[in-house]
DOKE-849155 format. One record per residue (C-alpha): x, y, z; residue number from 1. Coordinates in Angstrom, 1 decimal. Layout:
REM residues N
<atom <X; Y; Z>; NUM>
...
//
This chain:
REM residues 470
<atom <76.6; 122.2; 132.0>; 1>
<atom <74.1; 120.7; 134.5>; 2>
<atom <74.0; 117.6; 136.6>; 3>
<atom <70.6; 116.0; 137.0>; 4>
<atom <68.8; 114.4; 140.0>; 5>
<atom <68.8; 111.1; 138.1>; 6>
<atom <72.5; 111.2; 137.7>; 7>
<atom <73.1; 112.1; 141.3>; 8>
<atom <70.6; 109.5; 142.7>; 9>
<atom <71.9; 106.7; 140.5>; 10>
<atom <75.5; 107.2; 141.6>; 11>
<atom <74.8; 107.6; 145.3>; 12>
<atom <72.3; 104.7; 145.6>; 13>
<atom <74.3; 102.3; 143.4>; 14>
<atom <78.0; 103.4; 143.6>; 15>
<atom <80.3; 101.6; 141.2>; 16>
<atom <83.6; 102.4; 139.5>; 17>
<atom <84.2; 102.4; 135.8>; 18>
<atom <86.3; 104.1; 133.2>; 19>
<atom <83.9; 107.1; 133.4>; 20>
<atom <83.2; 106.9; 137.2>; 21>
<atom <85.6; 107.2; 140.2>; 22>
<atom <84.8; 107.0; 143.9>; 23>
<atom <86.9; 108.6; 146.6>; 24>
<atom <86.5; 108.7; 150.4>; 25>
<atom <86.2; 112.1; 152.1>; 26>
<atom <89.0; 114.6; 151.2>; 27>
<atom <89.7; 118.2; 152.1>; 28>
<atom <89.8; 120.3; 148.9>; 29>
<atom <91.9; 123.0; 150.7>; 30>
<atom <94.7; 120.6; 151.6>; 31>
<atom <97.5; 119.7; 149.2>; 32>
<atom <96.6; 116.0; 149.2>; 33>
<atom <93.0; 116.8; 148.7>; 34>
<atom <93.8; 119.1; 145.7>; 35>
<atom <96.1; 116.3; 144.3>; 36>
<atom <93.3; 113.8; 144.4>; 37>
<atom <90.7; 116.1; 142.8>; 38>
<atom <93.2; 117.1; 140.0>; 39>
<atom <94.2; 113.5; 139.3>; 40>
<atom <90.7; 112.2; 139.2>; 41>
<atom <89.1; 115.0; 137.3>; 42>
<atom <91.9; 115.3; 134.7>; 43>
<atom <91.8; 111.5; 134.2>; 44>
<atom <88.1; 111.5; 133.7>; 45>
<atom <88.3; 114.5; 131.3>; 46>
<atom <90.9; 112.7; 129.2>; 47>
<atom <88.6; 109.7; 129.2>; 48>
<atom <86.0; 112.1; 127.7>; 49>
<atom <84.0; 113.0; 130.8>; 50>
<atom <82.4; 111.2; 133.7>; 51>
<atom <81.6; 111.5; 137.4>; 52>
<atom <83.6; 111.7; 140.7>; 53>
<atom <81.7; 110.6; 143.8>; 54>
<atom <83.1; 111.5; 147.1>; 55>
<atom <82.4; 110.1; 150.6>; 56>
<atom <82.4; 106.3; 150.0>; 57>
<atom <84.9; 103.8; 151.3>; 58>
<atom <86.7; 101.0; 149.5>; 59>
<atom <83.7; 98.7; 150.0>; 60>
<atom <81.5; 101.3; 148.2>; 61>
<atom <79.7; 102.0; 151.5>; 62>
<atom <79.0; 105.6; 152.8>; 63>
<atom <81.8; 106.8; 155.0>; 64>
<atom <79.4; 108.4; 157.5>; 65>
<atom <81.8; 108.8; 160.4>; 66>
<atom <84.3; 111.1; 158.5>; 67>
<atom <81.8; 113.3; 156.8>; 68>
<atom <82.6; 117.1; 157.1>; 69>
<atom <80.2; 119.3; 159.0>; 70>
<atom <79.3; 121.4; 155.9>; 71>
<atom <79.6; 119.4; 152.8>; 72>
<atom <78.0; 122.0; 150.5>; 73>
<atom <80.5; 124.7; 151.5>; 74>
<atom <83.5; 122.4; 151.4>; 75>
<atom <82.7; 121.1; 147.9>; 76>
<atom <81.0; 124.2; 146.5>; 77>
<atom <81.2; 124.5; 142.7>; 78>
<atom <83.4; 127.6; 142.9>; 79>
<atom <85.9; 125.8; 145.1>; 80>
<atom <86.3; 122.8; 142.8>; 81>
<atom <86.2; 124.8; 139.6>; 82>
<atom <89.0; 127.1; 141.0>; 83>
<atom <91.2; 124.0; 141.5>; 84>
<atom <90.5; 122.8; 138.0>; 85>
<atom <91.2; 126.2; 136.4>; 86>
<atom <94.4; 126.6; 138.4>; 87>
<atom <96.1; 123.4; 137.4>; 88>
<atom <94.5; 122.5; 134.0>; 89>
<atom <96.5; 123.2; 130.8>; 90>
<atom <93.2; 123.2; 128.9>; 91>
<atom <90.2; 124.7; 130.8>; 92>
<atom <87.1; 122.6; 131.0>; 93>
<atom <83.7; 122.9; 132.8>; 94>
<atom <82.5; 120.9; 135.7>; 95>
<atom <79.2; 120.7; 137.7>; 96>
<atom <78.7; 119.8; 141.3>; 97>
<atom <75.6; 118.2; 142.7>; 98>
<atom <74.6; 116.8; 146.1>; 99>
<atom <72.5; 113.9; 147.1>; 100>
<atom <71.5; 112.3; 150.5>; 101>
<atom <71.9; 108.8; 151.8>; 102>
<atom <71.7; 107.7; 155.5>; 103>
<atom <71.2; 111.3; 156.5>; 104>
<atom <74.4; 112.5; 155.0>; 105>
<atom <74.9; 114.7; 151.9>; 106>
<atom <77.5; 113.4; 149.3>; 107>
<atom <79.0; 115.5; 146.5>; 108>
<atom <79.0; 114.3; 142.9>; 109>
<atom <81.4; 116.1; 140.5>; 110>
<atom <80.5; 115.9; 136.8>; 111>
<atom <83.3; 116.4; 134.3>; 112>
<atom <82.2; 117.6; 130.9>; 113>
<atom <82.9; 115.6; 127.7>; 114>
<atom <84.4; 117.0; 124.5>; 115>
<atom <88.2; 116.9; 125.2>; 116>
<atom <90.0; 117.9; 122.0>; 117>
<atom <93.5; 118.0; 123.4>; 118>
<atom <94.9; 116.1; 126.4>; 119>
<atom <94.5; 117.9; 129.7>; 120>
<atom <97.9; 118.1; 131.5>; 121>
<atom <99.0; 119.6; 134.8>; 122>
<atom <100.2; 123.1; 134.1>; 123>
<atom <101.9; 123.8; 137.4>; 124>
<atom <103.6; 121.8; 140.2>; 125>
<atom <102.0; 121.2; 143.6>; 126>
<atom <104.1; 120.4; 146.7>; 127>
<atom <103.1; 119.0; 150.0>; 128>
<atom <104.5; 121.8; 152.1>; 129>
<atom <107.6; 119.8; 153.1>; 130>
<atom <109.5; 119.6; 149.9>; 131>
<atom <107.7; 116.6; 148.3>; 132>
<atom <106.1; 117.0; 144.9>; 133>
<atom <102.5; 115.8; 144.6>; 134>
<atom <101.8; 117.1; 141.0>; 135>
<atom <104.5; 117.7; 138.3>; 136>
<atom <104.2; 120.2; 135.5>; 137>
<atom <103.2; 118.3; 132.4>; 138>
<atom <101.7; 115.2; 134.0>; 139>
<atom <98.8; 113.7; 132.0>; 140>
<atom <96.3; 111.4; 133.9>; 141>
<atom <93.9; 108.9; 132.4>; 142>
<atom <91.3; 106.4; 133.5>; 143>
<atom <92.6; 103.1; 132.5>; 144>
<atom <92.1; 99.4; 133.2>; 145>
<atom <94.7; 97.7; 135.4>; 146>
<atom <95.9; 94.2; 134.6>; 147>
<atom <93.0; 92.7; 136.5>; 148>
<atom <90.4; 94.8; 134.7>; 149>
<atom <89.9; 97.3; 137.6>; 150>
<atom <89.5; 100.9; 136.5>; 151>
<atom <92.0; 103.4; 138.0>; 152>
<atom <93.3; 106.9; 137.5>; 153>
<atom <97.0; 107.0; 136.8>; 154>
<atom <99.7; 108.8; 134.8>; 155>
<atom <99.2; 108.0; 131.1>; 156>
<atom <101.5; 105.3; 129.9>; 157>
<atom <102.6; 104.7; 126.2>; 158>
<atom <99.9; 102.1; 125.8>; 159>
<atom <97.3; 104.7; 126.9>; 160>
<atom <98.2; 107.3; 124.3>; 161>
<atom <96.4; 105.7; 121.3>; 162>
<atom <93.1; 105.8; 123.3>; 163>
<atom <93.7; 109.4; 124.4>; 164>
<atom <94.4; 110.5; 120.8>; 165>
<atom <91.4; 108.6; 119.4>; 166>
<atom <89.1; 110.3; 121.9>; 167>
<atom <90.5; 113.7; 121.1>; 168>
<atom <90.4; 113.0; 117.3>; 169>
<atom <86.8; 111.8; 117.5>; 170>
<atom <85.7; 115.0; 119.3>; 171>
<atom <87.4; 117.1; 116.7>; 172>
<atom <85.7; 115.1; 114.0>; 173>
<atom <82.3; 115.3; 115.6>; 174>
<atom <81.3; 118.7; 114.4>; 175>
<atom <82.4; 118.0; 110.8>; 176>
<atom <80.6; 114.7; 110.8>; 177>
<atom <77.4; 116.1; 112.2>; 178>
<atom <77.6; 118.8; 109.5>; 179>
<atom <77.7; 116.3; 106.7>; 180>
<atom <75.1; 114.0; 108.2>; 181>
<atom <72.8; 116.9; 108.8>; 182>
<atom <73.1; 118.6; 105.4>; 183>
<atom <73.6; 115.5; 103.1>; 184>
<atom <70.7; 113.0; 102.8>; 185>
<atom <71.7; 109.4; 103.4>; 186>
<atom <71.9; 108.4; 99.7>; 187>
<atom <74.0; 111.5; 98.9>; 188>
<atom <76.4; 110.7; 101.7>; 189>
<atom <76.7; 107.1; 100.5>; 190>
<atom <77.5; 108.4; 97.0>; 191>
<atom <80.2; 110.6; 98.4>; 192>
<atom <81.7; 107.7; 100.2>; 193>
<atom <81.6; 105.6; 97.0>; 194>
<atom <83.3; 108.5; 95.1>; 195>
<atom <86.1; 108.6; 97.6>; 196>
<atom <86.5; 104.8; 97.4>; 197>
<atom <86.7; 105.1; 93.6>; 198>
<atom <89.4; 107.8; 93.9>; 199>
<atom <91.5; 105.7; 96.3>; 200>
<atom <91.1; 102.5; 94.4>; 201>
<atom <90.2; 100.7; 97.6>; 202>
<atom <87.3; 98.2; 97.2>; 203>
<atom <85.1; 98.0; 100.2>; 204>
<atom <84.1; 94.4; 100.8>; 205>
<atom <80.5; 93.7; 101.9>; 206>
<atom <80.1; 93.6; 105.6>; 207>
<atom <79.6; 90.1; 107.3>; 208>
<atom <76.0; 89.3; 108.0>; 209>
<atom <75.2; 89.4; 111.8>; 210>
<atom <71.5; 89.6; 111.6>; 211>
<atom <70.9; 85.8; 112.1>; 212>
<atom <73.2; 85.7; 115.1>; 213>
<atom <71.6; 88.7; 116.7>; 214>
<atom <68.1; 87.2; 116.1>; 215>
<atom <69.1; 84.0; 117.7>; 216>
<atom <70.5; 85.8; 120.7>; 217>
<atom <67.2; 87.7; 121.0>; 218>
<atom <65.3; 84.4; 121.1>; 219>
<atom <67.7; 82.6; 123.5>; 220>
<atom <67.9; 85.7; 125.7>; 221>
<atom <64.2; 85.9; 126.1>; 222>
<atom <64.1; 82.2; 127.1>; 223>
<atom <66.8; 82.7; 129.7>; 224>
<atom <64.8; 85.7; 131.0>; 225>
<atom <61.8; 83.4; 131.6>; 226>
<atom <64.0; 80.8; 133.2>; 227>
<atom <65.5; 83.4; 135.6>; 228>
<atom <62.1; 84.8; 136.5>; 229>
<atom <60.3; 81.5; 137.2>; 230>
<atom <61.9; 80.6; 140.6>; 231>
<atom <62.5; 84.2; 141.7>; 232>
<atom <60.4; 85.4; 144.7>; 233>
<atom <58.4; 88.5; 143.6>; 234>
<atom <55.7; 90.7; 145.0>; 235>
<atom <52.4; 90.7; 143.1>; 236>
<atom <53.3; 94.1; 141.7>; 237>
<atom <56.6; 92.8; 140.4>; 238>
<atom <55.1; 89.6; 139.0>; 239>
<atom <52.5; 91.7; 137.2>; 240>
<atom <55.2; 93.7; 135.5>; 241>
<atom <56.2; 90.6; 133.5>; 242>
<atom <53.0; 91.2; 131.4>; 243>
<atom <53.9; 94.7; 130.5>; 244>
<atom <55.7; 96.0; 127.4>; 245>
<atom <59.2; 94.6; 126.9>; 246>
<atom <62.3; 95.9; 125.2>; 247>
<atom <65.1; 93.6; 124.2>; 248>
<atom <68.6; 94.3; 122.9>; 249>
<atom <71.1; 91.8; 121.4>; 250>
<atom <74.6; 92.9; 120.5>; 251>
<atom <76.9; 90.4; 118.8>; 252>
<atom <80.5; 90.9; 117.8>; 253>
<atom <82.2; 89.6; 114.7>; 254>
<atom <84.6; 87.8; 114.9>; 255>
<atom <83.6; 86.0; 118.1>; 256>
<atom <86.2; 85.1; 120.7>; 257>
<atom <85.4; 81.5; 121.8>; 258>
<atom <88.6; 81.3; 123.8>; 259>
<atom <87.7; 84.0; 126.3>; 260>
<atom <86.8; 82.8; 129.8>; 261>
<atom <83.7; 83.7; 131.8>; 262>
<atom <85.8; 84.9; 134.7>; 263>
<atom <85.8; 88.0; 137.0>; 264>
<atom <88.4; 89.7; 134.7>; 265>
<atom <85.9; 89.6; 131.8>; 266>
<atom <83.1; 90.9; 134.0>; 267>
<atom <85.3; 93.7; 135.5>; 268>
<atom <86.3; 94.9; 132.1>; 269>
<atom <82.9; 94.7; 130.5>; 270>
<atom <81.0; 96.4; 133.3>; 271>
<atom <83.8; 98.9; 134.1>; 272>
<atom <83.8; 100.1; 130.5>; 273>
<atom <80.2; 101.2; 130.6>; 274>
<atom <80.2; 105.1; 130.2>; 275>
<atom <77.0; 105.2; 132.2>; 276>
<atom <75.2; 107.9; 130.2>; 277>
<atom <72.0; 107.7; 132.2>; 278>
<atom <71.1; 107.1; 135.9>; 279>
<atom <69.9; 103.6; 135.2>; 280>
<atom <72.2; 102.5; 132.3>; 281>
<atom <71.9; 99.5; 130.0>; 282>
<atom <73.9; 96.5; 131.2>; 283>
<atom <73.8; 97.9; 134.7>; 284>
<atom <76.6; 96.9; 137.1>; 285>
<atom <74.6; 95.5; 140.1>; 286>
<atom <77.5; 94.1; 142.1>; 287>
<atom <77.1; 96.8; 144.7>; 288>
<atom <73.4; 96.3; 145.2>; 289>
<atom <72.2; 95.4; 148.7>; 290>
<atom <69.8; 92.9; 147.1>; 291>
<atom <72.2; 90.0; 146.6>; 292>
<atom <69.7; 88.3; 144.2>; 293>
<atom <70.6; 91.1; 141.7>; 294>
<atom <74.3; 90.4; 141.7>; 295>
<atom <75.6; 88.7; 138.5>; 296>
<atom <76.2; 85.0; 138.5>; 297>
<atom <77.6; 82.5; 136.1>; 298>
<atom <74.9; 80.4; 134.2>; 299>
<atom <75.6; 78.3; 131.1>; 300>
<atom <79.0; 79.9; 130.5>; 301>
<atom <77.6; 83.4; 130.7>; 302>
<atom <77.2; 86.1; 133.3>; 303>
<atom <73.5; 86.7; 134.1>; 304>
<atom <71.7; 89.1; 136.4>; 305>
<atom <68.0; 89.7; 137.1>; 306>
<atom <67.6; 93.1; 138.6>; 307>
<atom <64.2; 94.1; 140.2>; 308>
<atom <64.0; 97.5; 141.9>; 309>
<atom <60.5; 98.6; 142.9>; 310>
<atom <61.6; 100.2; 146.2>; 311>
<atom <60.5; 103.8; 145.2>; 312>
<atom <58.5; 105.5; 142.6>; 313>
<atom <61.7; 107.1; 141.3>; 314>
<atom <63.5; 103.8; 140.8>; 315>
<atom <61.0; 101.2; 139.4>; 316>
<atom <62.9; 98.9; 137.1>; 317>
<atom <63.0; 95.3; 136.0>; 318>
<atom <66.1; 94.3; 133.9>; 319>
<atom <67.7; 91.0; 132.9>; 320>
<atom <71.1; 91.0; 131.3>; 321>
<atom <73.3; 88.2; 129.9>; 322>
<atom <77.0; 88.7; 129.0>; 323>
<atom <78.7; 86.0; 127.0>; 324>
<atom <82.6; 86.4; 126.9>; 325>
<atom <82.7; 85.3; 123.3>; 326>
<atom <81.1; 88.6; 122.3>; 327>
<atom <77.4; 88.4; 122.8>; 328>
<atom <75.5; 90.8; 125.1>; 329>
<atom <71.7; 90.6; 125.8>; 330>
<atom <69.4; 92.9; 127.7>; 331>
<atom <65.7; 92.6; 128.4>; 332>
<atom <63.9; 95.4; 130.2>; 333>
<atom <60.3; 96.2; 131.1>; 334>
<atom <59.6; 99.4; 129.1>; 335>
<atom <59.9; 102.6; 131.1>; 336>
<atom <56.6; 103.7; 129.6>; 337>
<atom <54.8; 101.0; 131.6>; 338>
<atom <56.6; 101.4; 135.0>; 339>
<atom <56.5; 105.1; 135.4>; 340>
<atom <53.8; 106.6; 137.6>; 341>
<atom <53.5; 109.4; 135.1>; 342>
<atom <51.6; 107.5; 132.4>; 343>
<atom <49.1; 104.6; 132.4>; 344>
<atom <50.7; 101.2; 131.4>; 345>
<atom <50.4; 100.0; 127.8>; 346>
<atom <49.0; 103.3; 126.6>; 347>
<atom <52.1; 105.1; 125.2>; 348>
<atom <55.5; 104.8; 123.7>; 349>
<atom <57.7; 107.8; 124.1>; 350>
<atom <59.8; 108.2; 120.9>; 351>
<atom <62.4; 110.3; 122.6>; 352>
<atom <63.0; 107.6; 125.2>; 353>
<atom <63.3; 105.0; 122.4>; 354>
<atom <66.0; 107.1; 120.7>; 355>
<atom <67.9; 107.6; 124.0>; 356>
<atom <67.7; 103.9; 124.9>; 357>
<atom <68.8; 102.6; 121.5>; 358>
<atom <71.6; 105.2; 121.3>; 359>
<atom <72.8; 104.2; 124.7>; 360>
<atom <72.8; 100.5; 123.9>; 361>
<atom <74.8; 101.1; 120.7>; 362>
<atom <77.3; 103.4; 122.5>; 363>
<atom <77.8; 101.0; 125.4>; 364>
<atom <78.2; 98.0; 123.1>; 365>
<atom <81.0; 99.9; 121.3>; 366>
<atom <82.7; 100.8; 124.7>; 367>
<atom <82.6; 97.2; 125.9>; 368>
<atom <83.9; 95.9; 122.6>; 369>
<atom <86.9; 98.3; 122.7>; 370>
<atom <87.7; 97.6; 126.3>; 371>
<atom <87.5; 93.8; 125.8>; 372>
<atom <90.1; 94.1; 123.0>; 373>
<atom <88.1; 93.7; 119.8>; 374>
<atom <90.0; 95.3; 116.9>; 375>
<atom <89.0; 98.2; 114.8>; 376>
<atom <88.0; 95.9; 111.9>; 377>
<atom <85.5; 94.0; 114.0>; 378>
<atom <81.8; 94.6; 113.6>; 379>
<atom <78.8; 94.8; 115.9>; 380>
<atom <75.3; 93.6; 115.0>; 381>
<atom <72.6; 95.2; 117.0>; 382>
<atom <69.1; 93.6; 117.1>; 383>
<atom <66.2; 95.3; 119.0>; 384>
<atom <62.7; 94.1; 119.8>; 385>
<atom <59.7; 95.9; 121.3>; 386>
<atom <56.7; 93.8; 122.5>; 387>
<atom <53.1; 94.5; 123.4>; 388>
<atom <52.8; 97.7; 121.3>; 389>
<atom <49.2; 97.2; 120.0>; 390>
<atom <47.0; 100.1; 120.9>; 391>
<atom <49.8; 102.4; 122.1>; 392>
<atom <50.1; 106.0; 121.0>; 393>
<atom <53.3; 107.8; 120.3>; 394>
<atom <53.4; 110.3; 123.1>; 395>
<atom <56.3; 112.2; 124.6>; 396>
<atom <55.2; 111.9; 128.2>; 397>
<atom <58.7; 112.1; 129.6>; 398>
<atom <59.2; 115.4; 127.8>; 399>
<atom <55.8; 117.1; 128.1>; 400>
<atom <56.9; 120.1; 126.1>; 401>
<atom <56.8; 117.9; 123.0>; 402>
<atom <53.5; 116.2; 123.7>; 403>
<atom <51.4; 114.0; 121.5>; 404>
<atom <52.6; 113.4; 117.9>; 405>
<atom <49.2; 113.5; 116.4>; 406>
<atom <46.9; 110.4; 116.3>; 407>
<atom <49.6; 107.9; 115.8>; 408>
<atom <48.6; 104.5; 117.1>; 409>
<atom <50.1; 101.1; 116.6>; 410>
<atom <48.1; 98.1; 115.4>; 411>
<atom <51.2; 95.9; 115.5>; 412>
<atom <52.2; 94.1; 118.7>; 413>
<atom <55.9; 93.2; 118.1>; 414>
<atom <58.6; 94.9; 116.1>; 415>
<atom <62.1; 93.7; 115.5>; 416>
<atom <64.9; 95.9; 114.0>; 417>
<atom <68.5; 95.6; 113.2>; 418>
<atom <71.6; 97.7; 112.5>; 419>
<atom <75.3; 96.8; 112.0>; 420>
<atom <78.3; 99.0; 112.5>; 421>
<atom <82.1; 98.8; 112.9>; 422>
<atom <83.5; 98.8; 116.4>; 423>
<atom <85.7; 101.8; 115.6>; 424>
<atom <82.6; 103.9; 114.9>; 425>
<atom <83.1; 107.2; 116.8>; 426>
<atom <80.4; 107.7; 119.5>; 427>
<atom <79.7; 111.1; 117.9>; 428>
<atom <78.7; 109.3; 114.7>; 429>
<atom <76.2; 106.7; 116.0>; 430>
<atom <73.1; 108.8; 115.1>; 431>
<atom <72.6; 107.2; 111.7>; 432>
<atom <72.6; 103.8; 113.2>; 433>
<atom <70.1; 104.9; 115.9>; 434>
<atom <67.9; 106.2; 113.1>; 435>
<atom <68.2; 102.9; 111.2>; 436>
<atom <67.4; 100.8; 114.3>; 437>
<atom <64.2; 102.9; 115.2>; 438>
<atom <62.8; 103.6; 111.7>; 439>
<atom <60.8; 100.4; 111.3>; 440>
<atom <59.5; 100.8; 114.9>; 441>
<atom <58.1; 104.3; 114.4>; 442>
<atom <56.5; 103.5; 111.0>; 443>
<atom <54.1; 101.0; 112.6>; 444>
<atom <52.5; 104.0; 114.3>; 445>
<atom <50.4; 105.1; 111.3>; 446>
<atom <53.5; 105.5; 109.1>; 447>
<atom <55.3; 107.9; 111.4>; 448>
<atom <58.8; 109.0; 110.5>; 449>
<atom <61.1; 110.8; 112.8>; 450>
<atom <63.3; 113.3; 111.0>; 451>
<atom <67.0; 112.5; 111.1>; 452>
<atom <67.9; 115.8; 112.7>; 453>
<atom <65.7; 115.0; 115.6>; 454>
<atom <67.4; 111.6; 116.1>; 455>
<atom <70.7; 113.4; 115.8>; 456>
<atom <69.7; 116.0; 118.4>; 457>
<atom <68.6; 113.5; 121.1>; 458>
<atom <71.5; 111.2; 120.4>; 459>
<atom <74.0; 114.0; 120.9>; 460>
<atom <72.2; 115.1; 124.1>; 461>
<atom <72.7; 111.5; 125.4>; 462>
<atom <76.4; 111.1; 124.6>; 463>
<atom <77.1; 114.6; 125.9>; 464>
<atom <75.2; 113.8; 129.1>; 465>
<atom <72.8; 116.8; 128.7>; 466>
<atom <69.7; 114.9; 129.6>; 467>
<atom <67.1; 115.8; 132.2>; 468>
<atom <65.2; 113.0; 133.9>; 469>
<atom <64.8; 110.8; 130.8>; 470>
//
């Protein structure tokens, strides 16, 4: 397992806590209390199906420069941390350790692998040297949301076990599900499902239509983006980016929850549930940004944030998000193909990046819906729109080893797509929905079709956090 520069940079430059991210101040991995904190955090993240532990930041999410050890790389070497995990974990699992700099100090980032199939427990006790027990044999830790929606690592309670078992069950199902999806065409798989329904005698009612709600959210979200940009002070470079290619996402939940308040508790839960699969995730938590204009604020009974980051070539982004507590999430983003220094604007659309972004949006929408309490029988409608496509070529510029996919140009400017799925869809099973949501986009490039196994491959790399710089 590797940890990428994008993952490290994203966590260190924009530290935030969530169900798959934890932040600790400086600790000593050789001391009993340091071992205790590493074990609790890493085991809790593993049981949450992987994530990141960032060390060296205080409770205000600022670098703890004054207490940094003299040799960070030696103290937090991979062999040191992996030895602690192996010594105390009932089920061995792999980690990675990376280092990034900020304010002249190196900070360690520990990446915990996903794929837990049985809960990881403490397999031996740890005492503090004076008779006190820091870790008990059999303890199970889990990243959970406290009553105020704040993520924390704690001993698993009875209410946590359904989530733990669901995560383990999904990972056990993943290989079987991937096998069927890979070897059975879509129509044959549908026939198999119908056959099982006939055998059980259970009629499957038609799903509720969410397409119209999602389309309306796309339109309204685009208008709110323009309203947010109009009074915002921008550089000429930033203002020019508004004329580049745009990507929009609208996720709507059914049934809606009109009674939910647009309060801090909602925002804590929604943003804290983001698994943060990439260094610049969809529906990014910008509350820790130094640029206070990027911090979410309440507007028309929703949380909104306009995030503009043109500080470096590595982090050039322009995002607008809108979170409605009744169950509607909108995102508008200038396409990465037009903000990267690696490719000329408005010339290309990278199909791999499309698959990754759509897959991430679907996975994060599922995570937020579950964390906010939508039941298993709820559904999510996902609408997508790509704008200013005319004249672009399908070109894997972010993955040069793939290269140009022939002479596939678009003569269409805007494309809208839609897919619908249950909230209890396992993350490992979202690839067919990613394929459905991207099929109509790719076909405008001279009838291009991306094989389902390719969509499956890149979607799995995303959710298993095995990406490079994409």
